[in-house]
C-alpha positions in Angstrom: -0.2 0.1 -0.1 1.6 3.3 -1.0 2.2 5.7 1.9 -0.2 8.9 1.9 1.0 12.0 3.6 -1.1 11.9 6.9 -2.0 15.8 7.2 -4.8 15.2 9.8 -2.5 15.3 12.8 -0.2 13.4 14.8 -0.2 9.6 14.9 -1.1 7.4 17.9 1.4 5.5 19.7 0.8 2.1 21.4 3.5 0.9 23.8 3.1 -2.5 25.5 5.4 -2.2 28.4 4.6 -5.9 29.6 2.3 -8.7 29.3 3.2 -9.9 25.9 5.3 -13.1 25.6 3.9 -14.2 29.1 0.6 -14.5 31.1 1.2 -11.6 33.6 2.8 -7.8 34.1 0.0 -6.3 31.8 0.8 -2.7 31.2 0.3 -0.7 28.0 0.6 3.0 27.3 -1.2 4.8 24.7 0.5 8.2 23.5 -0.8 10.9 21.4 0.9 14.4 21.3 1.4 15.6 24.9 -0.7 13.0 26.6 -0.2 9.4 27.8 -2.5 7.1 29.2 -1.9 3.6 30.9 -3.9 0.6 30.5 -3.3 -1.7 33.6 -0.3 -2.2 36.0 0.2 -5.8 36.8 2.9 -8.1 38.3 4.4 -11.5 37.2 5.1 -14.3 39.5 8.9 -15.5 39.2 10.0 -18.2 37.2 11.6 -21.1 38.5 15.2 -19.8 38.2 14.4 -16.7 40.1 15.8 -18.1 43.2 14.2 -16.3 46.3 12.2 -13.5 44.1 8.7 -12.8 45.5 7.4 -11.0 42.2 8.2 -9.3 39.4 7.0 -5.8 38.1 7.4 -4.0 35.0 10.1 -1.6 34.3 8.4 2.0 33.6 11.2 4.0 32.8 9.5 5.3 29.9 6.5 6.5 32.0 9.1 8.1 34.5 11.0 9.7 31.9 7.8 11.4 30.5 6.0 12.0 33.8 4.7 15.3 32.8 2.7 13.8 30.1 1.4 11.0 31.9 -2.7 11.3 32.8 -3.7 8.2 34.7 -3.8 4.6 35.1 -6.9 2.9 33.3 -7.5 -0.6 35.2 -9.6 -3.2 33.5 -10.2 -5.4 36.5 -8.9 -6.6 39.9 -6.7 -9.7 38.9 -3.0 -9.3 40.3 -1.4 -9.4 36.7 -3.6 -6.4 36.1 -2.9 -4.7 39.3 -0.5 -6.1 41.4 2.3 -3.6 40.6 0.5 -0.5 41.4 1.9 0.0 44.7 5.5 -0.2 43.7 5.0 1.8 40.0 2.9 4.8 41.9 6.2 5.5 44.2 7.7 6.8 40.7 4.7 7.4 38.6 2.1 8.9 40.7 -1.0 9.7 38.6 -4.7 9.1 39.2 -6.3 5.6 38.9 -9.6 5.1 37.2 -11.2 1.8 37.7 -14.7 0.4 38.2 -16.2 -0.5 41.9 -15.1 -3.9 43.0 -11.6 -3.4 41.1 -11.0 -0.2 43.0 -12.0 -1.9 46.4 -9.0 -4.3 45.8 -6.7 -1.6 44.7 -7.6 0.4 47.8 -6.8 -2.6 50.0 -3.6 -3.1 48.4 -2.5 0.9 48.7 -3.8 0.5 52.4 -1.4 -2.4 53.2 1.5 -0.1 51.6 0.6 3.0 53.4 -0.3 4.8 50.1 -3.9 5.7 50.3 -3.3 9.4 51.1 -1.1 10.3 48.5 -2.9 8.6 45.4 -6.2 10.1 43.4 -8.7 7.4 42.7 -12.0 7.5 40.8 -14.6 5.0 40.6 -15.8 4.8 37.0 -19.3 3.3 36.3 -20.0 1.2 33.2 -20.9 3.4 30.2 -19.2 6.3 31.9 -16.2 8.2 30.0 -13.0 9.9 31.4 -11.5 12.8 29.5 -7.8 12.8 30.0 -5.7 15.2 27.6 -6.2 14.1 23.9 -8.1 10.9 25.1 -11.3 10.2 26.2 -11.5 6.5 27.5 -15.2 4.7 27.7 -15.6 1.7 29.9 -17.5 -1.2 28.7 -19.2 -3.9 30.7 -17.5 -7.5 30.2 -17.8 -11.0 31.8 -14.8 -12.4 33.7 -13.8 -14.7 36.6 -14.1 -11.7 38.7 -16.7 -9.1 38.9 -16.7 -5.7 37.2 -14.5 -6.4 34.6 -14.3 -3.7 31.9 -13.4 -3.4 28.3 -11.9 0.1 27.2 -12.9 2.2 24.1 -9.9 4.9 23.7 -10.8 7.6 21.7 -8.1 9.6 20.3 -7.8 12.1 17.2 -6.2 9.4 15.4 -9.3 6.9 15.9 -10.5 4.5 18.5 -9.0 1.5 19.9 -11.1 -1.1 21.5 -9.1 -3.0 24.7 -11.2 -6.0 25.5 -9.4 -6.4 29.2 -9.6 -10.2 30.2 -13.1 -11.3 29.0 -15.5 -14.1 28.2 -18.9 -13.8 26.7 -21.1 -15.2 29.4 -24.8 -14.8 29.0 -25.7 -15.9 32.4 -23.2 -14.7 34.5 -23.4 -15.5 38.3 -23.4 -11.6 39.3 -24.5 -8.7 37.3 -25.1 -8.3 33.7 -24.0 -9.8 30.7 -21.3 -8.6 28.5 -22.5 -5.3 26.6 -22.3 -6.9 23.2 -24.7 -4.2 21.8 -22.1 -1.4 22.7 -19.3 -3.4 21.0 -21.4 -3.5 17.8 -22.3 0.5 18.2 -18.5 1.2 18.2 -17.9 -1.2 15.1 -20.8 0.6 13.0 -18.9 4.2 13.7 -15.5 2.7 12.9 -12.9 1.1 14.8 -9.0 1.8 14.0 -7.5 -1.3 15.9 -8.9 -4.2 18.3 -6.7 -5.4 21.2 -8.2 -8.8 22.1 -7.5 -11.2 24.8 -5.5 -14.1 23.5 -5.3 -16.6 26.6 -7.7 -19.3 25.1 -7.0 -18.4 21.3 -5.8 -22.0 20.7 -9.3 -23.4 22.1 -12.0 -23.9 19.7 -15.6 -23.2 20.6 -17.2 -21.4 23.4 -16.0 -20.9 27.2 -18.9 -22.3 29.3 -20.8 -20.0 31.6 -19.4 -19.7 35.3 -23.1 -21.0 36.1 -22.3 -24.3 34.7 -19.8 -24.7 37.7 -22.6 -24.2 40.1 -24.4 -27.3 38.8 -21.1 -29.4 39.2 -20.6 -28.1 43.0 -24.4 -29.5 43.5 -23.3 -33.0 42.0 -20.3 -33.2 44.0 -21.8 -32.2 47.3 -24.6 -34.8 46.9 -21.9 -37.3 46.0 -20.1 -36.7 49.3 -22.6 -36.0 52.0 -20.8 -37.5 54.9 -17.3 -35.7 54.4 -15.7 -32.7 55.0 -15.2 -30.8 52.0 -12.3 -28.7 50.9 -12.6 -26.2 47.6 -9.3 -24.9 46.0 -9.9 -21.9 43.7 -8.0 -18.5 42.9 -8.6 -16.1 45.7 -10.0 -13.5 43.3 -12.7 -15.7 41.6 -15.5 -13.9 43.6 -18.2 -15.6 41.4 -16.8 -19.1 42.0 -17.1 -18.6 46.2 -20.3 -17.2 45.5 -21.7 -20.4 43.9 -19.8 -22.8 46.4 -21.4 -20.8 49.4 -25.1 -21.2 47.3 -24.3 -25.1 47.4 -23.0 -25.3 51.1 -26.1 -23.2 52.1 -28.5 -25.7 49.8 -26.8 -28.7 51.6 -26.9 -27.2 55.4 -23.3 -26.8 55.5 -21.2 -24.0 57.1 -18.4 -22.2 55.1 -15.0 -20.9 56.3 -12.4 -19.0 54.0 -8.7 -19.7 54.5 -5.9 -17.9 53.0 -5.3 -14.3 53.5 -5.6 -12.8 49.8 -9.1 -14.7 49.8 -10.3 -13.5 52.9 -9.4 -9.6 51.9 -11.0 -10.0 48.6 -14.3 -11.6 50.1 -14.6 -8.8 52.4 -14.2 -6.1 49.8 -16.7 -7.7 47.5 -19.2 -8.3 50.6 -19.0 -4.8 51.5 -19.4 -3.6 47.9 -22.5 -6.1 47.6 -20.6 -8.2 44.9 -21.4 -11.3 46.8 -24.6 -12.3 48.6 -24.0 -14.5 51.3 -27.0 -16.2 53.5 -27.1 -15.1 57.2 -25.1 -17.4 59.4 -23.4 -19.4 56.5 -20.1 -17.9 56.7 -18.3 -18.6 59.8 -14.7 -18.2 61.4 -12.3 -21.2 61.0 -12.0 -21.6 64.7 -15.7 -21.9 64.8 -15.6 -24.7 62.7 -14.8 -27.7 65.4 -18.2 -27.0 66.7 -19.6 -28.7 63.7 -19.6 -32.1 62.5 -17.4 -32.9 59.5 -20.4 -33.5 57.2 -21.7 -29.6 58.1 -18.3 -28.0 57.0 -17.0 -26.4 53.9 -13.7 -24.9 53.6 -12.6 -22.6 50.8 -9.2 -22.0 50.6 -6.2 -20.6 48.1 -3.3 -22.9 47.0 -5.1 -24.4 44.0 -1.8 -23.7 41.9 0.3 -25.7 44.3 1.9 -22.7 45.8 4.4 -23.8 48.5 2.9 -21.2 51.2 -0.6 -21.2 50.4 -3.3 -22.1 52.6 -3.9 -25.7 50.9 0.0 -26.7 50.6 0.3 -25.9 54.7 -2.7 -28.2 55.2 -1.5 -31.0 53.2 2.0 -30.8 54.6 0.6 -30.8 58.3 2.1 -27.2 58.5 -1.3 -25.4 58.9 -2.0 -24.3 62.6 -5.7 -25.3 62.6 -6.3 -27.6 60.1 -5.0 -31.0 58.9 -6.4 -32.8 56.1 -6.7 -36.8 56.4 -9.0 -39.6 55.3 -12.7 -38.8 55.2 -11.9 -35.5 53.6 -12.7 -34.5 49.9 -10.7 -31.8 48.3 -11.7 -30.1 45.0 -9.4 -28.2 42.5 -11.7 -25.6 41.3 -9.2 -24.1 39.0 -6.8 -25.5 35.8 -3.2 -25.1 36.4 -1.3 -22.0 35.2 1.2 -23.2 32.5 4.2 -23.6 34.5 2.8 -24.7 37.8 1.5 -28.5 36.6 4.3 -30.0 38.9 3.6 -28.1 41.9 -0.2 -28.7 41.4 0.6 -32.7 40.8 2.9 -32.7 44.1 -0.1 -31.2 46.1 -2.6 -33.8 44.8 0.1 -36.8 45.5 0.3 -35.5 49.0 -3.1 -35.1 49.6 -3.9 -38.5 48.4 -1.2 -40.1 50.5 -2.8 -38.6 53.4 -6.1 -40.3 52.7 -8.2 -37.7 51.2 -10.4 -38.2 47.8 -9.2 -35.6 45.2 -11.6 -34.2 42.6 -9.9 -32.0 39.7 -12.0 -32.6 36.6 -14.7 -30.6 35.7 -15.1 -28.3 38.6 -13.7 -25.2 36.7 -14.5 -23.1 33.8 -12.0 -20.5 32.3 -12.7 -16.8 32.7 -11.2 -16.0 29.2 -12.9 -16.2 25.7 -12.4 -19.0 23.6 -12.3 -19.2 19.5 -15.9 -18.6 18.7 -16.1 -15.6 21.3 -13.0 -14.0 19.9 -14.5 -14.1 16.3 -17.6 -12.5 17.8 -15.9 -9.7 19.0 -13.9 -9.2 16.1 -17.1 -9.2 13.9 -18.9 -6.8 16.1 -15.9 -4.4 16.4 -14.8 -4.7 12.6 -11.3 -3.2 13.6 -8.9 -2.2 10.7 -5.9 -3.4 12.8 -5.7 -6.4 14.8 -3.3 -6.3 17.9 -3.7 -9.6 19.9 -2.7 -9.1 23.8 -2.5 -10.9 27.0 -0.5 -14.1 26.3 2.5 -16.0 25.2 3.6 -15.8 21.6 1.9 -19.0 20.6 -1.3 -17.7 21.8 -0.8 -14.3 20.1 0.0 -16.3 17.1 -3.2 -18.2 17.1 -5.5 -15.0 17.6 -3.7 -13.6 14.5 -5.0 -16.7 12.7 -8.4 -16.4 13.8 -8.0 -12.5 12.8 -6.7 -13.6 9.3 -9.6 -16.1 8.8 -12.1 -13.4 9.4 -10.6 -11.4 6.4 -8.3 -9.0 8.0 -5.1 -8.1 5.9 -1.9 -10.0 7.0 -0.3 -6.6 6.8 -2.8 -5.0 9.1 -2.1 -7.8 12.2 0.6 -6.9 14.5 2.0 -9.4 16.9 4.1 -7.0 19.1 6.9 -7.4 21.6 7.0 -5.5 25.0 8.7 -2.2 24.3 7.8 -1.8 20.6 6.1 1.6 19.7 3.5 0.8 17.3 2.5 4.1 15.5 -1.1 4.2 13.9 -3.1 6.2 11.7 -5.9 5.5 9.3 -3.5 5.3 6.4 -1.0 3.1 8.0 0.5 1.4 11.0 4.1 0.5 11.5 6.3 -0.3 14.6 8.9 2.6 14.6 11.1 2.0 17.6 11.7 0.4 21.0 11.5 1.8 24.2 13.3 0.1 27.6 11.2 -2.8 29.3 11.8 -5.6 31.2 11.1 -7.2 34.7 12.3 -5.5 37.9 12.4 -8.1 40.8 11.1 -7.8 44.2 12.6 -9.6 47.1 11.1 -8.9 50.4 11.4 -5.0 50.8 14.1 -4.4 47.9 12.8 -3.4 45.0 15.4 -4.0 41.7 18.0 -4.5 44.1 18.6 -8.1 42.8 19.5 -8.0 39.3 21.3 -10.9 36.7 24.5 -10.7 38.8 22.8 -11.7 42.2 20.6 -14.4 40.4 23.7 -15.8 38.7 25.3 -16.1 42.4 22.3 -17.5 43.8 22.0 -20.3 41.2 25.9 -21.2 41.6 25.3 -21.1 45.2 22.2 -23.4 44.7 24.1 -25.8 42.4 27.6 -26.3 43.9 27.6 -24.5 47.3 30.5 -22.1 48.8 34.0 -22.3 50.3 35.2 -19.8 52.3 39.0 -19.4 53.2 39.9 -17.6 55.9 43.7 -16.4 56.6 45.4 -14.0 58.9 48.5 -11.8 58.0 50.8 -10.0 60.0 50.4 -6.1 59.3 53.9 -5.1 58.8 55.8 -8.3 57.9 52.9 -9.7 55.6 53.5 -13.3 57.0 50.6 -15.7 57.2 49.9 -15.9 61.0 46.9 -18.3 61.1 45.0 -20.2 58.4 44.2 -20.6 55.7 41.0 -22.4 57.1 38.5 -23.5 54.7 34.8 -23.3 55.7 32.3 -25.4 53.4 28.7 -24.7 53.1 26.4 -26.9 50.5 29.7 -28.2 48.9 30.5 -31.3 50.7 29.4 -32.7 53.9 32.8 -32.0 55.9 32.8 -34.8 58.2 33.0 -37.5 55.7 35.5 -35.5 53.5 38.1 -34.7 55.9 40.9 -35.7 53.4 39.7 -33.7 50.7 39.4 -30.5 52.8 42.8 -30.9 54.3 44.3 -31.4 51.0 42.6 -28.5 49.8 43.7 -26.5 52.4 47.1 -27.7 51.8 47.3 -26.8 48.4 45.9 -23.2 49.1 48.9 -23.0 51.9 51.5 -23.7 49.3 50.0 -21.4 46.7 50.1 -18.4 49.2 53.4 -19.2 50.9 54.8 -19.3 47.4 53.3 -15.8 46.5 54.5 -14.4 50.0 57.9 -15.8 49.7 58.3 -13.8 46.3 57.3 -10.9 48.3 53.9 -10.6 46.9 51.3 -9.0 49.9 48.8 -7.4 47.7 45.6 -8.6 48.9 43.8 -8.6 45.5 46.7 -10.9 44.2 46.6 -13.2 47.2 42.9 -13.6 46.8 42.7 -14.2 43.2 45.6 -16.8 43.6 43.5 -18.6 46.4 40.5 -18.6 44.1 42.4 -19.9 41.2 44.3 -22.8 42.9 41.7 -23.9 45.0 39.0 -24.0 41.8 41.3 -26.1 39.7 42.0 -28.4 42.6 38.1 -28.8 43.5 37.3 -29.3 39.6 39.9 -32.0 39.3 38.7 -33.8 42.5 34.9 -33.5 42.5 33.7 -31.7 38.9 32.2 -29.2 40.8 32.7 -25.3 40.7 31.4 -24.0 44.1 31.7 -20.1 44.8 35.0 -19.3 46.4 35.4 -16.6 49.0 38.7 -15.5 50.4 38.9 -13.5 53.6 41.9 -11.9 54.6 42.5 -10.4 58.0 45.2 -8.3 59.2 46.7 -8.5 62.6 
C-alpha cells in the first residue's frame, strides 16, 4: 500500500511495557502528542530460576521519563496480573487511577497495606461512563470474566478509536450482574474502529467458554455425592463468582463455610462490603468455629489451587497449618486448572493429599474466565477493526489469535504481533512499529525493589548448584607473614565430616600457593585472593567436577 501523507494530525502510539510473551505483568501505554494514558499495571510471578524472588514488576522507565505527560492509569479488572504492581509503580509514577467499583475496592486494600492511600488520587467509574484525559477519552464497557466488574475500554483519540477487551469471556448467564454489553461493541464497530486489542489466553481453544453458572451445577452434584465428608474447595482468591456458587451450594446442603488464605479473606471482605457477593446469614463462619460442627456440615474454601508452597492448601497437606489437617474422610475439590508452568507443583500437592487418604477431585469443577475462538470471532465481527493487535498471552497464544483474525478477512499486513517495548504508530492510512522503549522485569525480594539483578541471581544459582567455600587467613600487618590459616569453611559443597581428606588436601594446596606468593614478596591482597581462588577452584574441579563459589577473607593483625 502506497504511503499517503497524513496531514490530519499526529499519530497514535501504542507501547506495551509488559504482558506480551507471557501471562502476567500487563501494562500498556497509549500516547498522542502531549498525552499518555496507561492501561493496567500488573505483576508477574517469578520463574523457577528466579531463586528467592517474590514477584516481578514492569520497568516503567519510559513513563518516569515522560511523567509530565502521563495522565492516569485505566484498570480493566482486579486480578494481580493487572493491578499487582501499582503500589510499586505509583512511587515513581504517581498519577490518578480510574477503575470500576470492585476493582477499586481491591486496589484500595493494596494501597492501604502499603500505606499509600493518602497520596494517590482514585476515581470509581461506572460502565458506560467516559473519562477525558488530555487528548484521550476512555469509555468503560461491561464485560464478563472470572471476577466481577471487569471492563473493556474504548480509547478515543484524534487518530481513531482503539478497543481493548481486557480479560473477557462472553457469559450470557453470569453469576453476578449483567451479561457482556455486546450491543456497545457493535455500535462502536458501526462507527469505525481503528484497532482491536483482544485477549488471547484461550485463542488456541475451539468453541465457546462455558458459563460460570455451569460450575454451580457441578458443585451441586459433588456435594450430593460427598454428603458425609468434610469438603475443601481450592480456587483462585479473586474468583468471587466461584466463591458465591460454593456458598450457594453449601447453603442448600446445610453446610457452614469458612474461608482460609489471607488474599481470599481480603477480597471476599471487599466484595461483601460492595455487595458484589450475597452470603446467606449464618453461613460464613470463622475457621475457629468450625470445630463446633461435624465434618459433614463443613466446607472450607482455600487458596493454593496452583500448588504454591506457602498457600493455605499446601500448608494443610503438609501438616504445617496451625488449625487444620487434611486426612482420610476429607474431599478436596480443585476448582481451577493449572496455569502453564505450575503443573508440577499442583501434581505434588494432589499426590500429598492422596497419600493422606483424602479424595481429590480435579476434573470439571472449573471453567475458564477467558474467551475461546468462537467468542474472539464474535468480538472481531462486531467491532470490525482495521488493525488487529493480539494481547495477553505467550507468543503461541498471540499467533493463534492472529490466525483467527486472518480467517475473518483482516489483511495480514494489518495484524501486529508485538513484543514488549515495541512502539506501534497508527493512523487511518498506515501502521508500523517505529522503535523500542526500555522494558523488562524488575525483581522484588522482600522489601528490596530492583536491588536483585542478573548478577545476584547468577550467584544464587551457583550457590544453589555447587555451594560455597570460604577461605579465612590472617596476615601480620607489617611483615606480611601468614600467622593463621588458611582455614576452609564449606557450606552446601560437601559434608565436611565425611570429607576430611579432601578438605585437608585443599587446605594444604592453598597454603602452599600462598606461601609461594609471600616468599616472592607479594603481599597485595587482590593478588593473594585471586591466587587462592584459582588454585582452590582448579583443585576442587579436578577432584569433584564441581565449581563452588570461593570467597577468600584476609584479616590483618
